[in-house]
N, C-alpha and C positions, 0 to 999 in steps of 0.2 A: 615643378612639372610632374615629378613622380607622384605627388599627392593627387594631382588632378587626374592622372591616368588611373590611379587606384580608385578614386571616387567614381570615374566614368565606368570602370569595370564592375564596381559594386552595384551601380544603378542598372547596368545592363543585366546583371545576374538577377537582381530583384525583379526586373520586368519579365525575365524569362520564367522565373518561378511563379509569378502571378498569372502569366498566360497559361502555364501548365495546369494550375489549379482551376482556372476558369474553363479550360477546355474539357475538364472532367466534371464541370458543373458544381464545383466545390466552392463554397463561400469562404474567402480567405480573410475577410475583415472580421475582427473580433466583434461578437455581438454586444450591442450596447446593453449593459446590465442595468435594470432599474434600480434606483437607489433603495436600499432596504428601508422599510418603515422604521420610525424611531422605536427603539426597544423600550417597551413599557414594563413596569413591574408585573411579574406573572401572578396570576390568581388561580393557578392550577391546584387542584386537590392532590393528595398523595397518589391516588389511583390514576389521575390524569398524567402525573409526572412519570409514573412507571410505564404507562402506555406510550407516552412520547419517547421515553428512553429506549424502549424495546423496538419501536418503529424505526429509529435511526440506527441503533447498534445491533442490527439483525445478523444472526449467524445460525449455527446449528442449535436446535432446541431440544434434541434428544440426548444431548450430553453437554456439559460445561466444565471448565477447569476452575478449581478453587485453590487459592494460595495457602501454602503451609510454611511454617517457620519453626526451626528447631530451637528450643530454649537452651540447649546445651552447647551446640556448635554455632548457632546464629545463622546457619545456612537456610536458604529459603528457595521456594520454587512453586510450581503449579502441577496439579495432578487432576485427572478426571474425577469429578465428585462421585463417590460410591456410597450407596445406602448401607453397605456392610462393612465400611471402614472401621477398624478397631473393634469389631463385634466379636466378643469372646467365643472361641470355638469355631469361628468362621474365617475371620481375617488373620492371616499368618504373616503379615508384614513384620519386620523387613526380610524374613527368611524367603518369602515368595514375592516376586515382583507383581505389581497390580496387573500388568499385561499378561502374565502367565497364570493368574488366579482363576480357577473355575467358579468361584463364588462372587466374582465382581458383578455388581448390580448398578449400572450407570443410572444416575439421577437426571431427569429432564429439567431444563431451565423453566422456571415459573415466575409469576409475578412476585411471589413471596421471596424467592431467591434474590431478585433484583432489589426489592425493598430493603432486605437485610444488608445488601451491599451498600446501598446509599446511606443506610442508617449506621454503618460501621460495624455491624456484627461479624462480617467476614468480607473477604476480597475475592471477587470472581472475575473471570475473563470470558472470552468468547472465541469459538473456532469459526473464523469467517468463511472458510471454504466449505461450500455445501457439497452434498454427496453427488450432485450432477455437475460438479466442477464450475459452479457459478458462485456469485457473491453479491452482497447488497452494498458493500462499501469497500473503499481502498484506504489504507492508512500507510503513511510513510513515516518511518521512525528516524529522527535525527539525533545524533550522538556526538561524542568527541568535543573538543574544546570550542570549536566554532559553531556549535549547534544553533546558537541564537541568530547569527548572521545568515546561516544557511536556511533556517526555517523561515526567516523573513523573506529571503530571496525567493524561495519556493512559493511562498504565499503570494508574493508580488507577481510571479509568473502566472499563477492560477488566476489572479485578478485580470491580468492582461488577456488571458486566453478564454475568459468567461467560465472558468471552472470553479464552482462553489466549494471552497475549502474552509475547514474550521481548524484552527490551531489549538492544541492542548498541551500544557506543560505536563510532562510525565510525572508519575507518582514519586520519583526520586528527586525531582526538581533539577536534574542534571541532563535534561533532554526535552524533546518535544515530539508530538505526533501531529501530522497534518492529515485530517480526515476528509475524504470525499465521499459523500453519500449519493447513492443512485436511487432513482424513482422506482426501480424494480430490479429483478435479477438480471445480471449481466455476466458474461463468461469471465472467469478469473483471468484468462489470457488477455482479454480486451482491457480489463481494469488495470492490469499490470503494464500493458503496453502504454496506456494513458499515463501512468505514473512515470514510466521511463521517458516518455516524450517530454513531459513537463520538466523532468530533471535535465534532460538534454538541452531543452530550451533555456533553462536557468543557467547551465554551464556556458552556453553561447552568449547569453545576455550579460552576465555578470563576471564570468571567468573567475569565480571565487568558490563555487561549489566543488569540492573534491569528492572523488568516488568513495573515499573512506569516511566522509562526513555524515553519511546516513547509514544506519545499521541494516535496515531491511525494509521490505514492503510486506503488508498483510492484505490479502493472502500472499504467502511466499512461494506458492506453487501454482502452476497452471492446472494441474490435475491432482486428484486425491492420492496421497502416497499409500502404498499397499499396507494394510494392517494398522493404519493410523488415522488421525483426525486432521492432520495438517497443523501448521503453526497457530499458536494462540496469541491473543493480545489482551492485556489487562483492560478492563472497562474503566472509564473515568468516573470522577465525582464520588469516589469512596470517601466516607466521612473523615477518616483519620488524616490522610494527606491533604484533603480539601481544606481542612481547618488550618493547615500550614501554608496554604496558598499554592499547593501542588495538585496535580490531577484535575485542573480546571481549565476552562477555555479562555483564551486571551485575544486581544485585538492585534492590529498590525505592529503595535509598539510593545507587544508581549505584556500588556496590562490586563489583569483579569476583568472580565465583564462583571458589573455590579450584580446583575441578575442572570445567573447561569441558565435558568429555565426559560426566561424570555428570549435569550439568545438562541437556545436550541430550537425553540418554537418558530423562530424566524428563518431557519435554514430551508432553502429551496433545493431539494435533491436534483441531481443531474439526470436528464433523460438519456436513455440508452442510445438513441439515434444521434445524439450530439457527440458521442465519443470519437468516432472515426474522423469527422471534420476537424475536431479539436486536435487530434494527433497530427493531422496534415498541416494545420496552421502552426503547430508547435515546431514541426520539423522542416517545413517548407517543401514537403514532398520527398525528403531524403529519409532513408531508414534511420530511426532514432539510435541514439547511443547504445551500444551493446553493454548490457550489465549482467554479470554472472550472479545467479541467485543460489545460495547454498542453504539446504535444510539442515539446521544444526541437530535435528533429531537423528540424522543419519551420519553426520560428520561433525565432530566437535572442534576439529582443527582444520578448517578448509584450506588454510594457507600451506598445509603440509601434504595436500592431495597430490597424486601423481599427475604429471603433465599429460595432456591428451596425446595418445599415440598416433603416429602417422600411418594411415592405411593406404594401401595400393589400390587404385581404381581398377575394377574388373573389366574385362573385355578388351577388344582391340582399340588401340589409340590412333588418332590421326597423325600423319607424318608432320604436320605443322598446324599452328593455330595463329590467327590474327587477334592480338590482344591490345587493349587500351588501358594504360595505367593512369588512374585518376585517384579519387578517394578510395576506390576499390579496384580490383582487376576485372575488366569486362572482356568477354569474348563472344563471338558470333554463335548464336544458337544452332544454325544449320550444321556447324562443324562438330556438334556434340551429339552423341547417340543418347537415346532416351534412357538407356540402362544406367547412365551415369547418375549417381546421387547428387542432389542439390544441397548446398549449404544452407 
């Protein structure tokens, strides 16, 4: 009897949410995605491959990060490429940090830089957050022990919601990136809201994706941090890890595509006007799961950060409030003065 009541309640809630979406003119049914054409062996020239690569993995072009690795300590990282790096009489590393150097000459991203990356001469990344707080793609980074299951679950949610996602095994082979490419510039906030909504949908659908199972999203900020470039992400298909089966794109079973370039050429970017309807389909009109994003450029140990302080609301308070306790706390707007801040 209890099971029947629960089923009846779920059906009623489903009908209510559908009616809510339809009342706002929002299509709630997932769009039927055309079957992708068979992937044929690519016949692209080197120049065409570079052009395709740059069209998909678009970010800032006035600066790019290049990977470095210490031969003595084994440490590695990324730094903005500088034309004066290690130039005698000009570069004073490590005494002076690059950000404080008056001789820093940032190098622009070029076709030659991308070609050398693909050929294995160096490893470069991209800063996805543009100066106007927009981006051309969203990438979700999966890590930890369960990254395979979580990446598959996220990819399945994207397929259900009509979000064109491409899975890539990270260069370490111990994680994965899910890339969502957009047909044009979209606000970083909207792109990250989309990612959060898909994660929320995946949690509800599978109940297996833990908040700690993915590392971060790229871009990792809504707006450009002061004095910085935002977070970077390593570009895929670098020759070294690619030859080991890493930094390559894979299918739903995490098997590398035989022809990486044919797969990239088959990707259909997501239109900007599809983002909001997809978010609503993913969340059923409910605010998506809240996720805290930490910029590790500003805080290396986010788990040690101070808790948010409690602030007293300014102005006169009403003597009483009528509230409803549900998934959140709701109170009637007429009882609230405009000077009150909103969460």
